[in-house]
matplotlib code that plots the C-alpha trace (Angstrom):
import matplotlib.pyplot as plt

x = [-0.2, 1.2, -0.4, 0.7, -2.1, -3.9, -5.5, -8.3, -10.3, -13.6, -13.0, -9.2, -8.0, -6.5, -4.7, -3.7, -2.5, -2.6, -0.2, 0.2, 3.7, 3.1, 2.2, 3.4, -0.1, -1.4, -5.0, -5.1, -8.5, -9.0, -11.4, -12.4, -13.7, -17.0, -17.2, -15.2, -16.1, -13.0, -14.0, -17.5, -17.9, -16.1, -17.6, -15.9, -16.5, -13.9, -13.3, -10.9, -8.2, -9.4, -12.3, -13.1, -14.6, -16.6, -19.0, -18.6, -18.2, -19.9, -18.7, -19.9, -17.7, -19.2, -17.3, -18.9, -17.3, -18.2, -17.0, -14.5, -13.1, -14.5, -17.5, -17.3, -20.2, -19.4]
y = [0.0, 3.6, 6.4, 9.7, 12.1, 11.8, 14.5, 13.4, 16.3, 17.7, 18.7, 16.9, 14.6, 11.3, 9.3, 5.6, 2.8, -1.0, -3.1, -6.6, -8.2, -10.8, -8.8, -5.4, -3.8, -1.2, 0.0, 3.9, 5.6, 9.0, 10.6, 13.5, 13.3, 14.5, 14.0, 13.6, 13.0, 11.4, 8.3, 8.5, 8.4, 8.9, 9.7, 9.7, 8.9, 7.2, 7.2, 4.8, 6.3, 3.8, 4.7, 0.8, 1.6, 4.6, 6.3, 7.7, 5.3, 6.8, 5.4, 5.6, 4.2, 4.6, 3.3, 2.7, 2.0, -1.4, -3.7, -5.6, -2.8, -1.1, -1.6, -1.0, -0.6, 0.4]
z = [-0.1, -0.9, 0.8, -1.5, 0.5, 4.0, 5.5, 7.8, 8.7, 7.1, 3.4, 3.6, 0.8, 0.6, -2.4, -2.0, -4.2, -3.8, -5.7, -6.2, -5.2, -8.0, -10.8, -10.3, -11.2, -9.0, -8.6, -6.8, -5.3, -3.8, -2.1, 0.4, 4.1, 4.4, 8.5, 10.8, 14.6, 16.4, 18.6, 16.9, 13.1, 9.4, 6.6, 3.4, -0.4, -2.5, -6.5, -8.3, -10.6, -13.3, -15.9, -15.8, -12.2, -12.8, -9.9, -6.4, -3.2, -0.1, 3.5, 6.8, 9.8, 13.4, 16.6, 20.0, 23.2, 24.5, 27.6, 25.6, 23.2, 20.2, 18.2, 14.6, 11.8, 8.0]

ax = plt.figure().add_subplot(projection="3d")
ax.plot(x, y, z, "-o")
ax.set_aspect("equal")
plt.show()
């Protein structure tokens, strides 16, 4: 994994690439953080760099403290 940009704040941008070690092919994606509430919620949108994978993906991750650690909802 190669992280080229990472700004985890509202309207912050990120750009990441994953590379297959066997083939050397890389797949990148980028996006923007839409909501950042520490220890509660992270909402962002992704877009793949490849024109073969068009469209935006919106993801919400919620965190909740529980007796044995953290519950995570995606």
